[in-house]
ZATITOR-704233 format. One record per residue (C-alpha): residue number from 0; z, x, y. Coordinates in Angstrom, 3 decimals, decimal comma, always signed. Each point is the difference from the previous one (the first is absolute). Layout:
<pts>
+-----+----------+----------+----------+
| pos |        z |        x |        y |
+-----+----------+----------+----------+
| NUM |        Z |        X |        Y |
...
+-----+----------+----------+----------+
</pts>
This chain:
<pts>
+-----+----------+----------+----------+
| pos |        z |        x |        y |
+-----+----------+----------+----------+
|   0 |  -85,175 |  -34,269 | -131,904 |
|   1 |   +0,739 |   +0,855 |   +3,631 |
|   2 |   -0,710 |   -2,748 |   +2,528 |
|   3 |   -1,888 |   +0,245 |   +3,294 |
|   4 |   +3,127 |   +0,222 |   +2,188 |
|   5 |   +1,685 |   +2,655 |   -2,135 |
|   6 |   -3,206 |   +2,046 |   -0,138 |
|   7 |   -0,479 |   -0,238 |   +3,778 |
|   8 |   +3,602 |   +1,117 |   +0,607 |
|   9 |   -0,356 |   +2,857 |   -2,465 |
|  10 |   -3,185 |   +1,270 |   +1,667 |
|  11 |   +1,515 |   -0,290 |   +3,491 |
|  12 |   +3,050 |   +1,989 |   -1,116 |
|  13 |   -2,294 |   +2,587 |   -1,596 |
|  14 |   -1,758 |   +0,345 |   +3,340 |
|  15 |   +3,279 |   +0,366 |   +1,909 |
|  16 |   +1,331 |   +2,641 |   -2,383 |
|  17 |   -3,209 |   +2,058 |   +0,059 |
|  18 |   -0,607 |   +0,045 |   +3,763 |
|  19 |   +1,548 |   +2,160 |   +2,712 |
|  20 |   +2,878 |   -1,924 |   +1,598 |
|  21 |   -1,332 |   +0,151 |   +3,540 |
|  22 |   -0,921 |   -3,079 |   +1,989 |
|  23 |   -3,596 |   +1,030 |   +0,683 |
|  24 |   -0,851 |   +0,500 |   -3,692 |
|  25 |   +1,568 |   -3,279 |   -1,047 |
|  26 |   -1,575 |   -2,017 |   +2,827 |
|  27 |   -3,394 |   +1,558 |   -0,762 |
|  28 |   +0,293 |   -0,936 |   -3,682 |
|  29 |   +1,034 |   -3,534 |   +0,978 |
|  30 |   -3,074 |   -0,260 |   +2,219 |
|  31 |   -2,164 |   +1,330 |   -2,861 |
|  32 |   +1,435 |   -2,576 |   -2,423 |
|  33 |   -0,719 |   -2,699 |   +2,584 |
|  34 |   -3,554 |   +1,291 |   +0,328 |
|  35 |   -0,451 |   -0,105 |   -3,801 |
|  36 |   +1,478 |   -3,514 |   -0,176 |
|  37 |   -2,379 |   -1,224 |   +2,733 |
|  38 |   -2,938 |   +1,728 |   -1,642 |
|  39 |   +0,875 |   -1,552 |   -3,366 |
|  40 |   +0,436 |   -3,455 |   +1,522 |
|  41 |   -3,029 |   -0,003 |   +2,319 |
|  42 |   -2,649 |   +2,175 |   -1,649 |
|  43 |   -1,386 |   -1,467 |   -3,191 |
|  44 |   -1,808 |   +3,220 |   -1,008 |
|  45 |   +3,232 |   +2,021 |   +0,279 |
|  46 |   +1,914 |   -2,589 |   -2,015 |
|  47 |   -2,718 |   -0,095 |   -2,678 |
|  48 |   -0,091 |   +3,807 |   -0,114 |
|  49 |   +3,779 |   +0,270 |   -0,495 |
|  50 |   +0,143 |   -2,761 |   -2,633 |
|  51 |   -3,123 |   +0,913 |   -1,992 |
|  52 |   +1,113 |   +1,374 |   -3,395 |
|  53 |   -3,411 |   +1,661 |   -0,471 |
|  54 |   +0,537 |   +2,346 |   +2,950 |
|  55 |   +1,941 |   +3,078 |   -1,115 |
|  56 |   +3,512 |   +0,489 |   +1,339 |
|  57 |   -1,081 |   +3,444 |   +1,212 |
|  58 |   -2,657 |   -1,562 |   +2,273 |
|  59 |   +2,528 |   -2,413 |   +1,477 |
|  60 |   +2,512 |   +2,811 |   +0,551 |
|  61 |   -2,656 |   +2,199 |   +1,570 |
|  62 |   -0,808 |   -2,745 |   +2,500 |
|  63 |   +3,686 |   -0,661 |   +0,803 |
|  64 |   +0,708 |   +3,713 |   +0,367 |
|  65 |   -2,894 |   +0,306 |   +2,461 |
|  66 |   +1,481 |   -2,891 |   +2,010 |
|  67 |   +3,437 |   +1,651 |   -0,128 |
|  68 |   -1,484 |   +3,231 |   +1,341 |
|  69 |   -1,788 |   -1,854 |   +2,823 |
|  70 |   +3,359 |   -1,485 |   +0,978 |
|  71 |   +1,531 |   +3,492 |   -0,083 |
|  72 |   +2,654 |   -1,010 |   -2,525 |
|  73 |   +1,879 |   +2,347 |   -2,345 |
|  74 |   -1,194 |   +0,691 |   -3,557 |
|  75 |   +3,320 |   -1,399 |   -1,276 |
|  76 |   -1,599 |   -3,429 |   +0,414 |
|  77 |   -2,528 |   +0,739 |   -2,779 |
|  78 |   +2,507 |   -0,568 |   -2,818 |
|  79 |   +0,850 |   -3,506 |   +1,203 |
|  80 |   -3,675 |   -0,830 |   +0,589 |
|  81 |   -0,767 |   +1,175 |   -3,521 |
|  82 |   +2,794 |   -2,181 |   -1,364 |
|  83 |   -1,310 |   -3,029 |   +1,926 |
|  84 |   -3,547 |   +0,507 |   -1,319 |
|  85 |   +1,001 |   +0,735 |   -3,605 |
|  86 |   +2,208 |   -3,101 |   -0,174 |
|  87 |   -2,622 |   -2,164 |   +1,748 |
|  88 |   +2,663 |   -0,813 |   +2,611 |
|  89 |   -2,393 |   -0,245 |   +2,947 |
|  90 |   +0,400 |   -3,801 |   +0,143 |
|  91 |   +3,631 |   +0,717 |   +0,978 |
|  92 |   -0,761 |   +2,483 |   +2,804 |
|  93 |   +1,275 |   -2,373 |   +2,712 |
|  94 |   +3,265 |   -0,456 |   -1,841 |
|  95 |   +0,272 |   +3,766 |   -0,591 |
|  96 |   -0,384 |   +0,511 |   +3,758 |
|  97 |   +2,624 |   -2,663 |   +0,677 |
|  98 |   +2,560 |   +1,697 |   -2,264 |
|  99 |   -0,969 |   +3,428 |   +1,326 |
| 100 |   +0,640 |   -1,143 |   +3,580 |
| 101 |   +3,391 |   -1,353 |   -1,031 |
| 102 |   +0,905 |   +3,307 |   -1,680 |
| 103 |   -1,144 |   +1,920 |   +3,099 |
| 104 |   +2,270 |   -2,155 |   +2,160 |
| 105 |   +2,964 |   +0,717 |   -2,258 |
| 106 |   -0,759 |   +3,714 |   -0,310 |
| 107 |   -0,719 |   +0,765 |   +3,657 |
| 108 |   +2,030 |   -2,741 |   +1,721 |
| 109 |   -3,276 |   -0,800 |   +1,713 |
| 110 |   -2,109 |   -3,144 |   +0,190 |
| 111 |   -3,559 |   -0,762 |   +0,910 |
| 112 |   +0,044 |   -3,264 |   +1,889 |
| 113 |   -2,383 |   -2,381 |   +1,672 |
| 114 |   +0,832 |   -1,025 |   +3,541 |
| 115 |   -1,927 |   -3,167 |   +0,735 |
| 116 |   -0,207 |   -0,823 |   +3,702 |
| 117 |   -1,414 |   -2,920 |   +1,967 |
| 118 |   -1,354 |   +2,485 |   +2,540 |
| 119 |   -0,039 |   +3,723 |   +0,649 |
| 120 |   +3,185 |   +1,568 |   +1,335 |
| 121 |   +0,686 |   +3,291 |   +1,709 |
| 122 |   +1,360 |   +3,081 |   -1,749 |
| 123 |   +3,570 |   -0,458 |   +1,304 |
| 124 |   +0,237 |   -3,530 |   -1,440 |
| 125 |   -1,447 |   +1,239 |   -3,280 |
| 126 |   +2,603 |   +2,763 |   -0,091 |
| 127 |   +2,845 |   -2,492 |   +0,653 |
| 128 |   -1,155 |   -2,274 |   -2,826 |
| 129 |   -0,370 |   +2,969 |   -2,385 |
| 130 |   +3,473 |   +1,328 |   +0,849 |
| 131 |   +1,684 |   -3,423 |   -0,321 |
| 132 |   -1,593 |   -0,801 |   -3,363 |
| 133 |   +0,588 |   +3,567 |   -1,263 |
| 134 |   +3,675 |   -0,315 |   +0,878 |
| 135 |   +0,211 |   -3,413 |   -1,688 |
| 136 |   -1,619 |   +1,340 |   -3,215 |
| 137 |   +1,674 |   +3,412 |   +0,053 |
| 138 |   -3,293 |   +1,841 |   -0,426 |
| 139 |   -2,893 |   +1,420 |   +1,984 |
| 140 |   -3,065 |   -2,173 |   +0,504 |
| 141 |   -3,681 |   +0,717 |   +0,283 |
| 142 |   -1,501 |   -3,023 |   +1,700 |
| 143 |   -3,533 |   -1,251 |   -0,380 |
| 144 |   -0,645 |   -2,315 |   +2,930 |
| 145 |   -2,065 |   -3,154 |   -0,536 |
| 146 |   -0,876 |   -2,569 |   +2,631 |
| 147 |   +0,214 |   -3,695 |   -0,914 |
| 148 |   -0,338 |   -2,398 |   +2,934 |
| 149 |   +1,179 |   -2,932 |   -2,149 |
| 150 |   +3,578 |   +1,306 |   +0,395 |
| 151 |   -0,185 |   -1,139 |   +3,664 |
| 152 |   +2,667 |   +2,544 |   +0,960 |
| 153 |   +2,586 |   +2,296 |   -1,566 |
| 154 |   -0,602 |   +1,996 |   -3,164 |
| 155 |   +0,365 |   +0,175 |   -3,782 |
| 156 |   +1,021 |   +3,153 |   -1,911 |
| 157 |   -0,903 |   +0,142 |   -3,699 |
| 158 |   +0,919 |   +2,721 |   -2,450 |
| 159 |   +0,766 |   +0,124 |   -3,706 |
| 160 |   +2,665 |   -2,646 |   -0,615 |
| 161 |   +0,656 |   -0,735 |   +3,685 |
| 162 |   -1,489 |   -2,341 |   +2,597 |
| 163 |   +1,304 |   -0,439 |   +3,534 |
| 164 |   -1,748 |   -2,890 |   +1,749 |
| 165 |   +0,789 |   -0,116 |   +3,719 |
| 166 |   -3,136 |   -1,900 |   +0,960 |
| 167 |   -0,372 |   -3,003 |   +2,275 |
| 168 |   -2,083 |   -1,664 |   -2,724 |
| 169 |   +2,928 |   +0,110 |   -2,446 |
| 170 |   +2,429 |   -1,325 |   +2,596 |
| 171 |   -2,321 |   -2,903 |   +0,791 |
| 172 |   -0,384 |   -0,787 |   -3,709 |
| 173 |   +3,797 |   -0,072 |   -0,386 |
| 174 |   +0,334 |   -2,368 |   +2,962 |
| 175 |   -2,619 |   -2,330 |   -1,513 |
| 176 |   +1,860 |   -0,034 |   -3,338 |
| 177 |   +3,322 |   -1,013 |   +1,531 |
+-----+----------+----------+----------+
</pts>
């Protein structure tokens, strides 16, 4: 029997192999998987619908295909969605997204990252941070900027398997520990 991690990896690789290898397609599918994971986690009716064995697979696929079309995603996604539904793998959708994002990073030498800032910064500072971290990682970055005043100053960059914490909060915590 295949375990949850192996199944999630297999589905993420299936997605990668079936999709066009352009950044826009892969980022859009990643966003769609994130949407499905949030929907599954937060909306009880969606979760019940996907897990109910009395609802035909065709009805579930019809719903997911309609969502895919609303997101403007390629039909190549249908095979993986069908596989997820038929194997009742929806409880693993967050992990599938996680592995998919990792495969996208490897395939495209590109990372989606969160830039967490204590306060808003101008575009030139944002560009300098992006370029420095991109150079350090050896890949392009798409940054999603989040404001968190608890950092006091500085920033934190988070991506799959990498965290750079250059915040005042972290420095103060290190001083307190020593």
